[in-house]
Structures are given as structure tokens and as C-alpha cells.
C-alpha positions as CSV (number, residue, x, y, z in Angstrom):
1,M,24.7,-1.7,-12.6
2,N,23.0,-0.1,-9.5
3,K,21.9,-1.7,-6.5
4,A,18.9,-1.5,-4.3
5,N,20.7,1.1,-1.7
6,E,21.8,3.0,-4.8
7,L,18.0,3.5,-6.0
8,R,17.1,4.1,-2.0
9,E,19.3,7.2,-1.8
10,M,17.4,8.3,-5.1
11,S,14.9,11.2,-5.1
12,P,11.6,9.9,-6.2
13,E,12.4,12.5,-10.1
14,Q,16.0,10.5,-10.5
15,L,14.2,7.0,-9.7
16,E,11.4,8.6,-12.3
17,L,14.2,9.3,-14.8
18,T,16.4,6.0,-14.5
19,L,13.0,4.2,-14.9
20,K,12.5,5.8,-18.6
21,D,15.8,5.1,-19.7
22,T,16.0,1.4,-18.2
23,K,12.9,1.3,-20.0
24,E,14.1,2.7,-23.3
25,S,17.2,0.6,-23.1
26,L,15.2,-2.5,-22.6
27,F,13.1,-1.5,-25.6
28,R,16.3,-1.1,-27.6
29,L,17.4,-4.6,-26.3
30,R,14.3,-6.3,-27.6
31,L,14.4,-4.7,-30.6
32,K,18.4,-5.7,-31.2
33,A,17.6,-9.5,-30.2
34,Q,14.7,-9.8,-32.7
35,T,17.1,-8.1,-35.8
36,E,19.7,-10.2,-35.4
37,R,22.1,-11.4,-32.2
38,L,22.5,-9.8,-28.5
39,D,26.6,-9.5,-27.3
40,A,25.1,-10.0,-24.1
41,P,21.9,-11.3,-23.3
42,S,21.3,-11.1,-20.0
43,E,21.1,-7.7,-20.2
44,L,17.6,-8.2,-21.0
45,R,17.3,-9.5,-17.5
46,K,19.2,-6.9,-15.7
47,A,17.1,-4.5,-17.4
48,R,13.7,-6.4,-16.6
49,R,15.4,-6.9,-13.1
50,L,16.0,-3.4,-12.8
51,I,12.4,-1.7,-13.5
52,A,11.3,-4.2,-11.3
53,R,13.6,-3.0,-7.8
54,I,12.5,1.2,-9.1
55,K,8.9,-0.1,-9.2
56,T,9.1,-1.3,-6.1
57,L,10.8,1.5,-4.4
58,Q,8.2,3.6,-5.9
59,T,5.5,1.7,-4.6
60,E,7.3,1.7,-1.2
61,H,7.7,5.4,-1.0
62,T,3.4,6.5,-2.1
63,A,3.1,3.5,0.3
64,A,5.6,5.2,3.2
65,G,4.0,8.7,2.3
66,V,0.6,7.6,2.4
67,S,0.7,6.3,6.1
68,T,2.8,9.0,7.3
69,E,-0.1,11.6,6.0
70,A,-2.6,9.4,7.7
71,A,-0.7,8.8,10.9
72,S,-0.2,12.8,10.9
73,A,-3.9,13.7,10.2
74,G,-4.4,11.2,12.8
75,A,-2.4,12.9,15.6
């Protein structure tokens, strides 16, 4: 699906939309897993990992924004 490099190229808005879509997909997969048999149970793991990657990148963006602001304020 989305590799880390592809995610890094996305804007923060695109990351937020991808995160929202992935969370909705994970919800639907969990619901389907409880009500019937999944065709590909590995999709649950893939969705969770994608969410974790996106959140990690969002944290990196936030930390980078804070560090650049601190550097420009100190200069």
C-alpha cells in the first residue's frame, strides 16, 4: 500500500486524510471480522501499521516544526 517514502512526500493535510480513511477502513475490517470471516486477515495488521506510520510522520513534522521555530527564534 503506502510506503514510508510515499507518505513522507505527502503534505500534512494529505496525511490527515489518509489517516482518517485508514481508521475508517480499520473500523470496517474489525466489524467484519466480528460478524463474518475475513478474506485477508492480514489487512487488519496492514491498516494498524499504516496508522502507526502516519502518526509517526505527523510527530516528526511537529518536532521538526518546533525545532525550526526554536532555531529561528534563537538566531
